[in-house]
N, C-alpha and C positions, 0 to 999 in steps of 0.2 A: 886612757880612755878608754868606757866601758861600751862592750857590744850588746847588743839588745838579743834578746831569749830569741830563738828560732822555735815554735813551738807547734809542735805536730797534734790537732785535738786535744790541746791542753797538756800535751805531754811538754818537758822542756827537752829539746833536741840536744843539748849539749852534756844533759845528767845521762844519756843513757850510756856513753862511754866507757864508764866502768862501773856499772851494776848491770843485774839479773832485772830485764821484762817482767811485769805484770803478764799476765794472761792478757786485759783490758788494754793496758800499754801496746803491746805487740799490737792487736787488734788496728789499734789508732795509727801506729805506722804505717799498716799495711795497707789499709784504705786511703791512707793519705797519698800517698806511692803509687799504688796501684791504677793510674787515673783512667786508664782504657776501662777499667771494670772487668781485665781477662782474666782474674785469678791467678797473676803472675805476675812477679815485677821482672817487667824486662831490664836489659842491660841501661838504657837511660833511665829509668826509674829509678834503677839498685843506684846505678850513677848519684844521680840528684840527691838522693838519700845522706848517698857519702860524704857528697860536697856538704852539705848542711851538718852532717854529725864532725868533721875536721877540719872546715876550713870555716877562717871567721868571716866576719861580715861588718865592715864599716856603721858606724851608729845613723850616718843616712841611708842605709839600706844599699848601698851599692856593694859589690865583692872586689875587690883587689887583691890577687894572690900572687904570691914570689912565684920565681920559676922551681924554686925548692919546694915549694910548697904543694904547687899543680903534681910535679915529677914524684911525690911522695903519697899524695893523695892517688893517682892512677894507678902505682904499685900495691898499693892497699885494696883498689877495688878488681884488679887485677887478682890478685892474690886469696881474696876472700870468694871471688866469684870461681878458681879453681880446685878450691880447695870444698868448697861447702853446695857445689852446682854438680849432683851425683850422678845425673842422668847425663848430664856435657850439652844441655839442648841452649846454653848462653843464656838462660833466665832462671829464677828463680821460683821455685814452687814454695808454698808455705809452709811445708815440711823443712826446706832447706834452708829457709829464712830464720826460722825457729831456731835452727842449732847455730847458724852466725851470730846470732845476736842474742843466744844464751838466754832464753824463754825460762823462767822459774820452772821449777819442778811442780805437777800438776796439783794445784790447790784441792782438787775435789778426792784427791785417791782415801784423803785420810777422812772424809766424812763418809762417803760410801761404804767405807771397811766396818762402819760401827752397824753394830745389831739395830740397832734405832735410831732413824733421825731425827730429835727433836729440833723445836722452834728456835732455840737459842743457836744449831748450828745453820737452820736457812739465814737468821740472820746475820752469820757470821759469812757467810755466804756472799751475802748483800752489802755486807759492808764492806767486801775482798774485790765486790766486780763493778761495784755501782762510784762509777769515776765522777758524776756531778751530784751524787748524795740526795738524789732523790726518791729512795726507798724501793724503788724497782730496776729493772734490768731491760734494756732498750737499745736498739742501735749495735754499735761495737760491743758495748756490753752485752749485751744479750751472745752475740758469735763468740766474743771470750768466753763467756760462762760454756754455750753450744758446744764449742772448740775442745772445751776440757772433757768434756763429756765423750766427743770422739775420742782424745788420747787417753783415756780410760779404756778403750778397747786397741790393743795392739795389731788388730786383722785387719782395722779401718785406717786408710791412710789418712793423716791428718791434712786435708788439702782443703782449696774455697770449695771445690766440688761438693764434699764431703758434709761441710758446714753447713752448706748452704740447704742441701739435702736434708740434713738433721733440722734444719729451721723451719723448714717445709713441712716434715713430720709431723713438729711440733703443735703447728699451724693448725694441722689438720685434725690433729688431737683437739686441739683447746681452743677452737673458734674463731681460725683467723688470727690468733693474737699478733701483735706489734711490741709487746713488752709484756717482764715476765712478773707475778706479783710474788710475795714468799708463799702463797697456799699454791699456786702453780707450781713454782718450783720445785715445792716441796714433794707433789706429785711424781713430777718428771724423775725425780731423784728415787723414785722407788725402784724396787728390782723389775719387777714386770714392765713399767715403764720403758726403763732402760733396753730391758731385750727385746721390745716390740721396736726400737728406734732401731737397734743393732740389724734385727732382721730384716728390715728394711733399707738400712746400707748394704748389709749384704746382696740383697736381693740388686738393686741399683749398679753392685760391681759386676755383677756375675750378667746382667743386662746389657753390661758395655763392654764386658769381655769378650 
């Protein structure tokens, strides 16, 4: 009997077992399971993700698990929490989950190191992050892109709070935009603008320390 796919924002959850996630796939997972939008995955939220990832679902949508399946799944949840919950607070921050799920190498690193960022580089960025192929970045795609900007700066933590703050900074700079066009992406990736974003994020960290 075939089993239906468990889709998470367009991602086939079962295919995540043995692959590195793109930044966009990671954000789709994060925002799907962070039900209360707290910026953390609580134990129950992460447990649901693991259940969807490892336990089979019947074709009628009901779930019937054997005792062995439940035991293996429970041990796996506890093991992953013990391994990657670095501050031992019983929940996952975004950077902790990224390590647990093996997110891909930052795609922007090879772009921003170029002497000149050309239109073809911006087109490759849009192709990489644009999950719904509408030639612009919005929603989780935008946050995946901004999250990778955050990841290019080792002194800024890769977490929900910093990504949302970086999105707010970009909105302030470019007229409260909810989506990024090719032209805006090119501007954001200039060294001057990235430095401005970095400065604002450092100020945010200092203000909350």
